[in-house]
Structure formats: C-alpha cells, structure tokens
N, C-alpha and C positions, 0 to 999 in steps of 0.2 A: 528825195530821200525815202527809203523804204526799209522797214524791218521785216525779216522773215526768221523767226526764232531768235537765235543769237547772232545772226548775220545782218549787218547794216549795209545797204547799197546806196551809194551817193553818186551824183553827177559831178564831173570835174570842171564844169563850166560855171562854178560859183564865183560871184563877184566878191570883192573884199568885204562888203557888208554882210553877204551871205556866209562867208567863212567865219566872220566874227559871231554871227548868230548860231552857226553850227557848233562852234567851239563852246559857247554857253550851254548849248543843248547836250553835247556829248560828254563833257568832263564829269558831270555827276553820274552819268550812266556807264562810264567806261568799264566798270567791273562786270557788267551784264552782257558785254559784247565780246564775241570771240573772233569775229572776222569782219573786216571792212572791205567790201567790194567797190571798185570804182568803175562807173560806166565811162568808157573811153571814147565814145562816139562823137563827143562834142569838143570844142576848143577849150583849152586851158585859159582862163581869164586872169588868174592871179597866182603868183608864185607862193602866196600865203597859204594856198590850198595844200601844196606839197609840204611846206614848212609845218603846217598843223599835223599832217599825217605822220611826219617824221617825229614830231614831238609826242604824239600819242603812242607811237611805237616805242619810244624811249621811256615813256611813263609806264607802259605795260608791255615789256618785251615779248611776252607770249601771244600778244595780239597778232593775228594774221592779217597782213595787208598785201595781197598778191601784186598789186600795182607797184609797190616799192621793191618787191623781191625780184622783179624782172631785171635782167642786165640790159635789155634792149626794149625800148618802148616804140612801137610803130604807130604813128598818128596820121590820119588822113590829111590833117592840116599842116603838121610840122615835119612829116617824114619820120626818119629814125632819130630817136633820142637815146643817147648812151648815158647811163648812170655811172658815176664814179663814187665808190663807197670808201669813206675814210673812217676807220674804227678807232 
C-alpha cells in the first residue's frame, strides 16, 4: 500500500486477513482519498478484495477506482475477466 497525495495504490494479492486490516485502515480516511489504484501484476487471493472496493465506491461514488471501471480485465494468471455491472 502506498499513498501519493490523494491517490492510494494497493496490491490485489491481499489475503482475507489483509483485506480486513485494509478496511479498518481505509474507512476513517475515505474522505481524503480521491483515487484507488490497483496493482494488477499479482494474483487475486480473495474476492473480499473486490467486494471491499465495490463497497467503498458505493459509499463514496465520486471515488475513482479505475480497476472497477474497466469492462475487461486482463490478468496474466486468469486471462480475460469480464465484469457485468448491475445498477
């Protein structure tokens, strides 16, 4: 995890325990963050990671999370992942 101004960069290979700790860290600071960047080079370990990002986006709709805004995610480990958005 790395802060650069109002941009937070995180690794998507967080374990469930790390996702829980990240949520405890990020919730009180959500008003100070404008963008969450995701380093996509590693493997996704827990779907809780994506669930947390979606929850953060719903809590603060103006929050930019480019990882979630893609229609197609290409991963070295998983290939192509297609997102289906239900509003």
